N, C-alpha and C positions, 0 to 999 in steps of 0.2 A: 721548220718552215712548213707551209701548207703543201698539199699534193696537187695543186693546180699549176699547169704550165701557163704562165702569165703572158699577156700580150707584150710585144716589144715597146720599149719606151723611146720617145723622140729625144735626141740629144739636146741639151740645154741651148737655148737661143734659136732653135729651129721651130717652125710652126707644126704643132702636133696634128694628128687626125682630129677632124671636127665632126660632131654629131649633134642632132637636134632632138629634144624631147618636146612633144606637144601634149600637155597633160594638165592636171590640176595640182594645186599647192596643198600640202598637208601641214596644217599648223602645228601638229605634234611631231613632225619631222620623221615619221616612220616609213611613209610610203610616198607615192606620187613623185612630183618633180624632185623633192628632197632626196628620196631614195635613188632616183636616176642619177642625180648629180654626184652622189657619193660614189656610186659604182663607176661613173665616167672618170672621176678624178683618180680613184684608186687604180684604174686601168690605164692611166696616162693619156686620157682622151680629153680634148677640150669640149665641154658641153655647152650648147646653146639651148635656149628655152623659148617656148611659146606657151604662156600661161592661159588656160581656157576657163579656169574656175578657181575660186578660193574657197577652201573648206574650213569649217569650224570643227576641229577634230582633235581628239587626244587618244590615249591608249585604250579608252573605253568604247569610243564610237564616234560617229559623225553626227553632230548636232544640227548642222545646216550647211548649205553652200550657196555661193553667189556666182553666176556666170559672167564672164568677161564679155563685153559687147563684141559682136563678130567682126566689125571693122578693125578693132584692135588686135584680135586674134590673127586675122589675115595680114595685118600690118607687121606683126612680129615675125611671121613666117617669111614674108617678102623681104623685110629688112635683113634678116640673117642670111637667107639664101642668096640674095643679090649681091651682098658685100663680102661676107665671110666665106660662104660656100660650105656645103656639108657633103659628107661621104656616105651617110646613112641617117635614118631618123626612126623614131618610135612614137607611137601614140599610147596614151593611157586613158584616164578619165576624160570623156568628151561631152558628157552631160546631156546634150540635146541633139535633135535632128538638125536644127539650124547650124549648130557648131560643126557637126559631122559634114554637112553639105559644104560649109565654108572651107573647112580643112581640105576636103577633096578638090574643090574648085581651085583653091589657091595652089595646091600641089601641082595640078595640071597646068595652071597659068604660068607657074615658075619653071616649067619644063623639067620637072623632077621625075618623070615616069621611069627613067632608067636608074634612079637612085634607090638602093634598098630601103624598104619601109616595113618595119615590124609593127603590127597592129595588135596591141594587148586590149581586147574588148572588155574593158572594165565596166561592169554593170552594177556592182554593189561592193561595199567595203567587206572586209573579212568578218565584221560583226553583223552583216546582213543589211546594213543601211544602204538605201538606194543611191547610186551615183550616176544613173542614166535614166532619163525619162523612158517609160516603157514604149512610148510612141516612136522612140529613136531606133528601135531594133531593126526596123526595115531599112533605115538609112545606113546602119552598119553593114547589113547584109548586101544591099544593092549598090551602095555608093562607095564605101570605103574598102570593103573586102576585095573587090576587083583590082584595086590599086596595090594591094599588099603583096610584098615578097613572102611574108610569113605572118600567120595569125596564131596567137598563143592563148586560147581560152582555157580556163579551169573547168572543172566538171559542172559547176553550177551555171557557168556561162554557156557551156555546151547545151545544157538542158533548155535554157532560154532561147538560144539561137536556132537550134535544129530539132528540139524536142526529142533528144535521145538521152536516156538515162544510162550512163556508163557504170557498169557494175563489174565488168571483167574485160579480158582482152578482146573478145569478139565484139562486144558493144562499143569498145573504144575504137575499133576499126570501122564500125558502122558510122560512128560520129565523125571520124576523120573523112570518110567518103562524103558524107552529107555536107560537111563544112567546105571541103574542096570544091564541091559543085557550085558553091557561091562565088567562085572566081579567084581566090588567092593562089599564088604559085605553090606555096607550101602551107601545111597545117601542122601545128604541134598541139596535140590533145594532152594536156598535163594531167598526170595521175596523182598529184599530191593529196587530193581529197579522197582517194581510195583508202580510207583509214584502215581497212582490214588487211591491206597488203603489207607484206613484210618489207618490201622496198617501195620506193616512189617511182612508178613506171610512166615515162612520157613516150608518146608515140608520134613520130614525124612521118608525114605522107605528102607525096608530090603528085598524086594522081595515078602513079604506077607502082612505086616501091614504098614499102614501110621500113622505117628505121626505129628500133627500140632503144631507149636510153633509160637505164636504171641506176639508182643510187641508194645508199642506205637511208632508211627513214630515220631522221634525227629526232630523238625524243626530247622535244622542247615545246613549251607553250608560247614561245616568243618567235613568231614567224611573220609578223607584220611587215609588209613590203616585199615578200618573197617573189610574188609574180612580177612586180615592177623590176626587181633586181635581175631576175632571169631575162626579161625582155631587154633591159638596158645592157646587160653583158653580151647578149646575142647581137644587139645593134653595134656595139663596139667591135666585135669580131668581124661582122660583115663589113664594117668600114675599113678594116685592115685587109680585106680581100679574101677572107675565109669563105668557103662554100657554106651553104645553109646547114648541111649535116655537121660540118666541122664547127660552125659557130654555135649550134645548139649543144654539141658535146662540150665545148668550152664553157658555155654558160651554165650547163648542168653542174659541172664541177665547181664553178665559181659560187653558185647559190648554195650548194651543199656545204662549202666551207663557211659561207656567211651564216648559215643555220647553226653550224657547230659553235660559232662564236657569238650567237645571239645573246642579248642581255635584257634583264627586266627594266621596265620603264613605266612609271606611273602605277595605276591600280589595275591595269588590264594587260593587253598583249604588248610585249616589247618587240623591237624591230630585229630583223636579220642584220648582221653586222659586217658591212663591207670594209670596215676599218681594221679587220683582222690582219690585213696586209702590213699594217704599221706595228703590229704587236709581236712580230717574230714567230707567228704560228707556223 
């Protein structure tokens, strides 16, 4: 079996913990809403969705994407939260300033300010294909970040958001401070793209204290959806009442096991594998 202490499962016949992902659909199934729902399901959580964009995507890259009209995006969030109710949510690809503004306005209108919100500020695919209009960066910074319980940028996203090039622990701390100044309660500066490091170091910051999370760097070329999976697992743990440091620690262990079990797919990068839980690892 794996080394992750898994979240408690709801007894059959009882309503499980509910979470919401607000993100784009990945036609290749490796990242986006598809990756979120895999992790939600494998952790025994009921996943609801608000689809904001449909991508034309496979293991090689993103060929195009189409944004969902904002009234439909707002309607999805309203429909889920007013009837089913959620205990936490995450965002992924949001594509445009208009979508970001809509998500933030709907979040407030539904009275969700006290609900944990994990913002994964997806700006580009792992292949470098843009998934966010450059003009939307200010909306991320000024509108969505102040609503976030936690933001989880990778190093490329850090560079775009606060113009800090993270190369070591000192610059990682500088980036965390700059991001926290934008308004989220917590910031997780992910270090998976520090390719020269022997381990994968993530740094969590709440404006006062730093928490370091390290895991072995898994030697695999198949890591599509790793960021989505980390944010999704964190969201699940927050919905179960974990503190932010506890939730991040749990998610770090989860995504490490998903990386160990990653598999090839198509001609490019295969996905991390949340299905390892079914394989007796």
